[in-house]
Residue, then its C-alpha position, 0 to 999 in steps of 0.5 A: m119893234a113898234a107896232v103901227s096903229r091903224e088908219v084907214v087912209p081915205a083916198g084924195g084924203q091926205a096929201e102927198l107923203m114926203q117920205p114914204a110909210e116904212f112896212d115889213v111887209l105891204i099887202v095888195g090886195g083884200g080877198l081871203a087869200g090876202l086877208s088870212l095872210a094878214c090875219a095870219l101875221r097878228d102876232a108877228r113883230l112885224r110892221l105890216a099894210l093891207v092895200e083894198q080898194f074896196p071893203p067886202r059887200p055884205v049879201s042880203g039873203w043867200d051868197a050866190r058864191v060858194y066854197a068847199i073849206s077843207p080840213a087842212n083850211v078848217d084849222l087854218l081859220s081857226d088858227i088865225g081865230v076867223w072860224r069860230h065867229l063864223p054863223a053855224e047856221r050859213m055853215a054845211p057839212i060835206r058828209a058824203m060826194e058822190v061823183y058820176g060818170d057821163g056812162g053809169a060810172r059812179l064814184d062814192f067818198s063817205a068822211y066816216e069810211t076815211g076816218i075823217d068827221e066831214l069832207g068839207w065845208i059849203l060856206e058863202s063866200s061874203l061871209i068868210a070876206g067880211e069876219l076877215w075884214e073886221n080881224v084885220k080892222r081891229q089889228s094892232n099892227l096892221t094899217l088898212f090903206c081903204p080905199g086904195s088904190p096902187a098906181s107905181l111901184s118900183a123894187g130894188p135890192d132894200a125894198a120895194v115903193l108902191t105909189l098909190a093914186d092919189r101919190t101915198l108912198l109906202r116902202a116895204r121890205l116884202l111884197v105880197g100880191a094877193d090882187g086877184r087872177d088879173s093882179w095889177v101886182r104881176e104885170a107891174l114886176g113882169l111876171r108872166a102868166f100862161e093861160s087856157d081860156y076854156h071857154e066856158k062859164g061856170v054858172v052859179a045859183n041856190f035853190a031850196c029842194q024839195r027833199a034833204h040832201r043830208g050832207i052829200a054834195r054830187q057831181w055829174f059829169r055831162d055831154d054839156g059840162v060838169l054840173a056840181w049840186l053842193p049842200l047848203p043849211g036846211d033844204r037847200i043847195s049851190i050849183v056850179w055848172s061849168t060849161s060852154t060859154e054859148k050854153a051858160e047865156e042860154m041859161l043865164g036867160l032862162t024863166p026861173d021856172q025853167l031853169c029850176a026844172k033843167v038843174a034838178a032833169a040835169g041832176h035826175g031829179a035826186l032832190g025833187g022840185l027846184t025853188l031858185l033862192t038867187p037870181p044866176a050868174a056866170f064867170p069866164l073859165r080859165l087855167m092860169l100857170v105862174p113859173r115864177i111867183i117870186g121876183p126883186r121884195l115880192a110874193l104873189l099869193g092866191d088867183a094872182a099866183h094861179a086859175i085852176h077849173p072849179l072842178s075840182g073846189h080846190g081854187i080857194n083852198l090852193g090860196l089858204q094854203d098859199a097864205r099859211s105857207l107863207a105865214g109859216l115861213l114869215t113868223r119863224v124869220p129872225e127879227w134881226q133878217d129881211v122877210g124879203a130875201e130872195r133865199l127865204l122868197q125861194r123857200y117860198q116858192r119851193q113849198r107851193r109849186e108841187e101840190t100848186l101843179l099837182l091840182q092844175c095837171v089833174t084837173h086840167a085832165l080830168h076835164d080833158l079827159f071828159a071833154s073828148r069825144w074820142p070813140g071808146l074813150r067814154t067806156l074807158r073813162n067810166l070805166g077807171m071811174r067803176l074799177t077806182d070805186q071798188v078799192p077803199v085803199v084808194k079811194n081813201l088816200l083821194v079823199r086824204y089828199a084832198t082834204g089835206i089830212v096826210 
């Protein structure tokens, strides 16, 4: 199969094509999941295309949007040639984690006690996206359409046909929707998504701290939400404070000194005084279940296929594992076999259903458990945390499942 040379097609810069450009796999969406899938298929005998409206934008200073990357996904990023190019001075390992209940209970997780090097790594979103983007720009079997905006989509028995806003026609045996939580692809083909609004926002910001964090991630279940402190390189942390929309808006209105004092007090001064490094930002939180992540000539991955509360830190990890699963299936398809065949897509859906649903249900249940104000429930949930902390075998199993090494 002849490779397709890479080209960047400017919006409005090409006349309407009489015949559609032909591809095996067409990816709509250049977020982390879509880019990871493209990179994972770099050695496949497949003609690839990727449509994205805007390339990743570099962030000056520290990016307030960070991700906790699991060891399993470190392996993925290593396999696709990305990990070794990420700047080590911008990455922080998680050596341990402390989780505090709202009634004095505490859970401690340790990489050392579990027999692994790290529980995960904290990385800035823009750094991962930028490196993935540079990789796909150099990829010989991929045609990049950027800026490119989808306008219409149809799926027939043999192929999916996507029309871009500049009337470019693209035809593929498999179309992958990786275009985010408000997926245009998902809506265009009528795949239903069931959403539950938490009526919360996640407030993110970065801080310099007075004392060293020693690679420890900390999380507090509080009456006003869930607060996570994530270690950054040096004496810095990134926070995610999931709280009611009203309280989130109040935090965004605080002065830097007021916000630093509030965050430090919420963490009981564990790292001393804090200094704000990035302006706070907030994003709405909601649970999204998509019963079918496949359709005729279609597969969804990443945020287009699921959404989860950030208290588990697994949103991006689910999306990367989607990419790994689908890429694994596609690279094993014989040249004569159809990469958009229904049987293959059903295998992808089965592979991803269990992990996704389990994490969504557990995370949602934890959120509701600690958000509830029923009398006596505070005592029970904190008792459960204390009992779990006293059983090392159970803790180790939880860590190994969360890190993807079992």
